[in-house]
ZALUMKE-692608 format. One line per field, with one value per residue (C-alpha): residue in three letters; x, y, z. Coordinates in Angstrom, 2 decimals, padded with zeros to 5 digits. Layout:
N
residuo: [ALA,...]
u: [X,...]
v: [Y,...]
w: [Z,...]
// end
This chain:
395
residuo: [UNK,UNK,UNK,UNK,UNK,UNK,UNK,UNK,UNK,UNK,UNK,UNK,UNK,UNK,UNK,UNK,UNK,UNK,UNK,UNK,UNK,UNK,UNK,UNK,UNK,UNK,UNK,UNK,UNK,UNK,UNK,UNK,UNK,UNK,UNK,UNK,UNK,UNK,UNK,UNK,UNK,UNK,UNK,UNK,UNK,UNK,UNK,UNK,UNK,UNK,UNK,UNK,UNK,UNK,UNK,UNK,UNK,UNK,UNK,UNK,UNK,UNK,UNK,UNK,UNK,UNK,UNK,UNK,UNK,UNK,UNK,UNK,UNK,UNK,UNK,UNK,UNK,UNK,UNK,UNK,UNK,UNK,UNK,UNK,UNK,UNK,UNK,UNK,UNK,UNK,UNK,UNK,UNK,UNK,UNK,UNK,UNK,UNK,UNK,UNK,UNK,UNK,UNK,UNK,UNK,UNK,UNK,UNK,UNK,UNK,UNK,UNK,UNK,UNK,UNK,UNK,UNK,UNK,UNK,UNK,UNK,UNK,UNK,UNK,UNK,UNK,UNK,UNK,UNK,UNK,UNK,UNK,UNK,UNK,UNK,UNK,UNK,UNK,UNK,UNK,UNK,UNK,UNK,UNK,UNK,UNK,UNK,UNK,UNK,UNK,UNK,UNK,UNK,UNK,UNK,UNK,UNK,UNK,UNK,UNK,UNK,UNK,UNK,UNK,UNK,UNK,UNK,UNK,UNK,UNK,UNK,UNK,UNK,UNK,UNK,UNK,UNK,UNK,UNK,UNK,UNK,UNK,UNK,UNK,UNK,UNK,UNK,UNK,UNK,UNK,UNK,UNK,UNK,UNK,UNK,UNK,UNK,UNK,UNK,UNK,UNK,UNK,UNK,UNK,UNK,UNK,UNK,UNK,UNK,UNK,UNK,UNK,UNK,UNK,UNK,UNK,UNK,UNK,UNK,UNK,UNK,UNK,UNK,UNK,UNK,UNK,UNK,UNK,UNK,UNK,UNK,UNK,UNK,UNK,UNK,UNK,UNK,UNK,UNK,UNK,UNK,UNK,UNK,UNK,UNK,UNK,UNK,UNK,UNK,UNK,UNK,UNK,UNK,UNK,UNK,UNK,UNK,UNK,UNK,UNK,UNK,UNK,UNK,UNK,UNK,UNK,UNK,UNK,UNK,UNK,UNK,UNK,UNK,UNK,UNK,UNK,UNK,UNK,UNK,UNK,UNK,UNK,UNK,UNK,UNK,UNK,UNK,UNK,UNK,UNK,UNK,UNK,UNK,UNK,UNK,UNK,UNK,UNK,UNK,UNK,UNK,UNK,UNK,UNK,UNK,UNK,UNK,UNK,UNK,UNK,UNK,UNK,UNK,UNK,UNK,UNK,UNK,UNK,UNK,UNK,UNK,UNK,UNK,UNK,UNK,UNK,UNK,UNK,UNK,UNK,UNK,UNK,UNK,UNK,UNK,UNK,UNK,UNK,UNK,UNK,UNK,UNK,UNK,UNK,UNK,UNK,UNK,UNK,UNK,UNK,UNK,UNK,UNK,UNK,UNK,UNK,UNK,UNK,UNK,UNK,UNK,UNK,UNK,UNK,UNK,UNK,UNK,UNK,UNK,UNK,UNK,UNK,UNK,UNK,UNK,UNK,UNK,UNK,UNK,UNK,UNK,UNK,UNK,UNK,UNK,UNK,UNK,UNK,UNK,UNK,UNK,UNK,UNK,UNK,UNK]
u: [-025.32,-022.94,-019.82,-017.47,-014.70,-010.97,-008.18,-005.01,-002.24,000.25,003.51,006.76,010.26,010.00,012.33,015.43,018.35,019.75,021.19,018.16,016.22,019.01,019.14,015.60,014.97,017.95,016.79,013.49,014.06,016.92,016.96,014.93,011.44,011.63,014.55,013.26,010.14,007.48,006.65,004.18,006.93,006.99,003.41,002.64,005.43,004.37,000.88,001.88,003.69,000.86,-001.10,001.31,001.40,-001.36,-002.24,000.22,-001.20,-004.34,-002.91,-002.11,-004.91,-006.38,-004.37,-004.37,-008.36,-008.20,-006.27,-007.75,-011.02,-009.86,-011.29,-009.81,-006.84,-008.42,-010.46,-007.46,-008.17,-011.36,-009.11,-008.31,-011.88,-011.32,-009.03,-010.76,-014.50,-013.17,-011.17,-014.61,-016.41,-013.72,-013.94,-017.73,-017.76,-015.51,-017.15,-020.53,-019.31,-018.97,-022.64,-020.96,-019.49,-015.89,-014.90,-013.08,-010.09,-011.58,-008.73,-007.04,-008.66,-008.40,-004.52,-004.81,-007.39,-005.17,-002.26,-003.50,-005.06,-001.58,000.30,-002.69,-002.22,001.41,001.39,-001.25,000.60,003.95,002.01,000.68,003.84,006.12,003.90,001.88,-000.63,000.25,002.60,000.35,000.75,003.32,004.65,006.71,009.18,011.80,012.26,008.91,009.00,011.82,010.23,007.36,009.02,011.00,008.34,006.41,009.44,009.25,006.10,005.85,009.15,007.59,004.48,005.99,009.21,008.19,004.59,003.94,006.84,007.29,004.23,004.74,007.84,006.19,003.92,007.01,008.69,005.67,006.61,002.74,000.77,000.21,-003.40,-004.67,-008.50,-009.04,-011.61,-014.04,-013.57,-015.18,-018.68,-020.43,-018.69,-021.66,-021.16,-017.49,-017.69,-019.90,-021.48,-018.88,-015.67,-017.27,-016.91,-013.49,-012.18,-014.45,-012.36,-009.15,-009.15,-009.92,-006.46,-004.81,-005.49,-004.23,-001.15,001.73,005.08,003.78,003.92,000.42,-000.52,-000.24,-003.43,-003.19,-005.37,-006.09,-007.93,-009.12,-012.24,-012.60,-010.16,-006.67,-006.03,-009.36,-007.72,-004.84,-006.20,-008.07,-004.68,-003.12,-006.22,-005.50,-002.12,-003.00,-005.05,-001.14,000.34,-002.41,-001.33,002.46,003.00,005.27,004.21,005.94,004.06,005.86,004.80,005.37,007.15,009.72,009.71,010.38,013.42,015.00,013.54,016.39,014.93,011.93,014.86,016.90,013.83,012.34,016.14,016.04,012.64,013.49,017.20,015.22,012.47,009.98,008.80,007.28,004.11,002.35,003.71,001.90,002.15,000.67,-000.22,000.79,-000.20,-001.73,-000.02,003.51,004.40,004.25,006.95,006.54,006.16,009.62,011.67,014.76,015.67,014.39,018.29,019.39,016.30,017.39,020.39,019.61,017.14,019.59,022.13,019.40,017.73,018.03,019.77,016.91,014.17,011.37,009.46,012.60,013.99,010.53,010.49,013.62,012.97,009.53,012.13,014.37,011.25,010.41,013.43,013.11,010.11,010.95,013.79,011.43,008.73,011.40,012.62,009.74,006.78,004.26,004.20,000.52,000.23,-001.79,-001.65,-003.47,-004.34,-004.55,-007.20,-009.82,-012.71,-014.60,-011.99,-012.21,-008.52,-007.39,-009.69,-008.41,-005.03,-006.37,-007.14,-003.92,-001.92,-004.60,-003.09,000.18,000.07,-001.84,001.24,004.38,002.64,001.70,-002.26,-005.18,-006.08,-009.29,-010.56,-011.53,-013.76,-013.81,-017.10,-017.41,-020.82,-019.04,-019.00,-015.19,-015.20,-017.67,-016.08,-012.98,-014.32,-016.16,-012.79,-010.27,-008.92]
v: [001.07,004.70,004.60,006.34,008.09,006.88,009.40,009.06,009.51,012.41,010.99,011.20,010.20,010.82,013.78,013.09,015.12,017.05,013.53,011.77,014.16,014.09,010.06,010.01,012.33,011.31,007.74,008.61,011.15,009.93,005.97,004.50,003.62,000.56,-001.09,-000.49,-001.71,000.75,001.44,003.19,006.10,006.54,006.27,009.06,011.60,010.83,011.23,014.86,015.66,015.23,017.23,020.40,019.80,019.99,022.81,024.67,024.24,025.14,028.37,028.86,028.54,030.35,033.40,033.82,033.81,036.37,038.55,037.81,038.38,041.83,040.72,041.81,039.82,039.01,036.68,033.83,032.69,031.18,028.90,027.66,026.49,023.40,021.43,022.16,020.92,018.09,016.74,017.79,015.17,012.92,013.37,013.08,009.73,008.41,009.17,008.14,004.44,005.46,003.53,000.02,-001.31,000.01,003.58,005.96,008.17,011.61,013.33,011.27,012.01,015.91,015.69,013.68,016.56,019.16,017.93,017.43,020.92,022.17,020.67,021.47,025.08,024.99,024.18,027.02,029.83,028.91,029.34,032.96,033.97,033.24,034.53,037.33,039.83,042.77,043.82,044.41,040.77,040.49,038.04,040.75,041.94,039.38,038.87,038.30,035.39,033.70,034.19,032.99,030.09,028.96,028.94,026.78,024.78,024.41,023.78,020.63,018.92,019.08,017.69,015.24,013.99,015.23,013.73,010.92,009.64,008.26,006.29,005.48,003.45,001.88,000.39,-000.60,-002.26,-004.48,-006.38,-006.38,-006.55,-003.36,-004.95,-004.33,-002.88,-001.01,-002.38,000.86,-000.06,-003.83,-003.69,-006.33,-006.92,-008.43,-011.65,-011.91,-011.89,-012.64,-010.34,-011.07,-010.94,-007.78,-006.50,-007.83,-006.03,-002.63,-003.14,-004.04,-000.22,001.02,-000.67,000.40,004.10,003.97,001.41,002.67,001.15,-001.00,-004.56,-004.10,-002.61,-005.71,-008.10,-011.35,-012.48,-015.62,-015.17,-019.01,-019.74,-018.50,-018.97,-018.45,-015.62,-013.80,-014.63,-013.11,-010.34,-009.71,-009.59,-006.91,-004.90,-004.95,-004.37,-000.94,-000.28,000.41,002.10,004.80,005.80,005.97,002.72,-000.30,-003.53,-006.83,-009.75,-012.80,-016.55,-019.18,-020.97,-018.08,-017.74,-022.20,-021.37,-018.73,-017.60,-014.94,-012.83,-011.67,-010.73,-009.21,-006.89,-006.03,-004.64,-002.95,-001.30,000.13,001.69,003.54,004.41,002.42,000.67,-002.60,-002.40,-005.44,-008.60,-010.83,-014.58,-015.65,-019.00,-021.31,-024.97,-026.28,-029.79,-028.25,-030.42,-028.28,-028.37,-029.74,-027.44,-028.17,-026.17,-026.07,-022.88,-023.55,-023.08,-025.99,-027.85,-027.34,-028.00,-031.71,-032.26,-032.14,-034.59,-037.04,-037.07,-038.70,-036.42,-037.99,-037.44,-034.89,-034.13,-033.82,-031.01,-029.45,-029.59,-028.15,-024.71,-024.70,-024.68,-021.83,-019.94,-020.36,-018.70,-015.94,-015.05,-015.07,-012.98,-010.11,-010.64,-009.24,-006.66,-005.60,-006.83,-004.23,-005.97,-007.27,-010.18,-011.76,-015.25,-016.45,-020.18,-022.82,-025.36,-027.23,-026.72,-029.43,-031.87,-032.78,-034.07,-030.18,-028.43,-030.64,-029.52,-025.60,-025.59,-027.49,-024.54,-022.16,-022.88,-023.22,-019.70,-018.07,-019.35,-018.43,-014.56,-014.51,-013.38,-014.45,-015.04,-013.50,-015.39,-013.54,-016.25,-015.98,-016.86,-019.51,-018.13,-014.80,-013.35,-012.94,-016.68,-017.38,-014.61,-016.55,-020.11,-018.84,-017.93,-020.25,-022.42]
w: [010.01,010.95,009.51,011.37,008.95,010.07,009.47,007.69,009.68,009.41,007.54,010.13,009.25,005.41,005.39,002.96,002.24,-001.00,-002.40,-001.92,-004.00,-006.69,-007.05,-006.74,-009.72,-012.18,-011.44,-012.95,-015.12,-017.00,-018.73,-021.33,-020.21,-022.15,-019.75,-016.45,-014.21,-013.50,-009.80,-007.99,-007.70,-011.52,-011.82,-009.55,-010.61,-014.42,-012.99,-011.33,-014.41,-016.90,-014.45,-014.46,-018.68,-019.20,-016.71,-018.63,-021.63,-020.80,-019.18,-022.49,-024.87,-022.24,-022.26,-026.55,-026.33,-023.27,-025.51,-028.79,-027.01,-025.05,-021.74,-018.75,-017.35,-013.88,-016.02,-015.95,-012.93,-014.29,-015.56,-011.98,-011.40,-014.04,-011.73,-008.66,-009.78,-011.31,-008.35,-006.61,-008.83,-007.99,-004.33,-004.30,-006.30,-003.57,-000.57,-002.26,-001.90,002.12,002.49,002.30,005.24,005.16,006.24,003.46,004.59,003.85,004.71,002.42,-000.64,000.89,000.40,-002.82,-004.07,-002.69,-004.38,-007.97,-007.82,-006.95,-009.79,-012.19,-011.00,-011.11,-014.62,-015.09,-013.15,-014.99,-018.24,-016.99,-015.69,-018.35,-021.01,-020.06,-021.78,-023.24,-020.69,-018.05,-016.09,-013.32,-015.88,-017.52,-014.31,-014.25,-010.70,-009.68,-012.78,-010.93,-008.12,-008.58,-010.71,-007.50,-005.24,-007.78,-007.93,-004.38,-003.81,-006.25,-004.78,-001.14,-002.24,-004.40,-002.28,001.49,001.12,-002.01,-002.68,000.67,000.87,-002.79,-001.91,001.20,-001.64,-003.99,-001.43,-000.05,-003.16,-003.29,-006.93,-008.56,-009.44,-005.83,-005.48,-002.00,000.42,-000.46,-003.79,-003.77,-005.82,-003.64,-000.37,000.97,-001.28,-000.76,002.92,005.73,007.87,010.29,008.42,007.05,010.71,011.53,008.51,009.43,013.04,011.54,009.77,012.83,013.98,011.44,011.91,015.67,015.11,017.00,017.68,020.96,021.62,022.53,019.09,017.26,016.06,013.67,011.06,009.45,005.55,004.80,002.37,-001.46,-004.33,-003.82,-005.94,-003.97,-000.61,-001.88,-003.26,000.28,001.94,-000.88,000.45,004.03,003.11,001.28,004.20,006.02,002.85,002.71,006.48,005.59,007.43,006.03,004.52,003.54,001.94,001.17,-000.17,002.14,-000.14,-000.39,003.72,003.73,000.90,002.74,005.69,006.77,003.77,006.46,008.47,005.89,004.70,007.91,009.07,005.18,005.84,008.77,007.54,004.65,006.90,005.31,008.60,008.53,010.49,008.52,007.55,004.79,005.03,001.35,000.25,003.41,003.05,005.66,004.30,005.74,008.68,012.40,014.22,017.38,020.73,022.53,025.17,023.37,021.30,017.32,016.18,018.40,017.64,014.22,014.73,016.09,013.97,011.20,012.43,013.49,010.29,006.89,004.15,001.59,003.72,002.25,005.30,007.70,005.42,005.15,009.24,009.21,007.39,009.52,012.51,011.08,010.05,013.50,014.60,012.35,013.40,017.13,016.01,014.50,017.25,019.60,016.97,015.72,018.89,017.18,013.59,013.00,010.58,007.77,007.35,003.94,004.66,001.52,002.52,000.81,003.16,001.60,002.72,006.58,007.09,005.59,007.78,010.70,009.36,009.50,013.09,013.99,012.17,013.45,017.16,016.00,014.04,016.92,019.76,017.29,017.18,020.77,020.45,019.28,015.57,014.14,011.37,007.87,005.62,002.15,001.01,-002.45,-004.01,-004.09,-007.62,-008.16,-007.44,-010.19,-012.56,-012.18,-012.71,-016.09,-017.13,-015.76,-019.24]
// end
């Protein structure tokens, strides 16, 4: 099977003001690490800082060796081959997985490769310019030193805050967990997904690549089968496809949606304000045993008000349906405000229970009507090695 390589989007709308940069710098540099949560932004900045320091350390060691061996100063350039070779191996290992059913963003990997090499190189250049060799290096000319330092600093700031930090902030904003697995990293997708589901996920990658802010761009997916942790993990993997293209995601459990549907409205509005527009909404752990709101010509807000007046306050089922009507109301608002958003629904249903299977069908029909488009079902297989491992390790 031939795999066409999906290309990442060029990041748009990610420019930040000077005060944004200052606030980000102080937030990540000052304060004890023991009292703050680790984020994707923090982890990425720490990783690149280590690349610069390693480059500086290697540069200093190589300068001392070149000086002691009386080699020509031009041999200093040899150290720049080290990160290039290392990242070339990383790139080859990741693209080697391209024989699987999912597409690889080669340009995304190249961007990461170039970025890593730049931070390694910045550390090496600073070492060479700062120390110099026997007065023969340009590092001994003070104004050239300052120029090189400023150029290296500008490059480091651009790569961080002009390119990668906005992407990492989208992940932090998404509420998705850290222990994700990208689709191309699944070791045995044939055991996890049916052939049809693999084709649908491959088409999903193309959809994410081409997803624009138009109403016709939205699609809707339903994940069923397998164990809950596997279904949710697959939803996160799908969300990461959006993050990899600098497009926002928001993940929320169904129980939180029902407790406070306004959370979705608030979060999507905040994402737009912070230039991290939500392109994908993930509703996790939706129980098919919840009551399905009856069809009505009334507006959800009016229907919810009437039901509250008619129902008994102590009726659990009535309270659940009132919350669902509130959810329908908020979802309708989001659908009008963000008509381009793709939704991923993770349904909790036991395939061995006929009653729950029937409820799943009804919920599928309801979700399709609510979302205003066809629902693509992704089936997770029960005999996948992930599920067998989970069964062995379960208490």
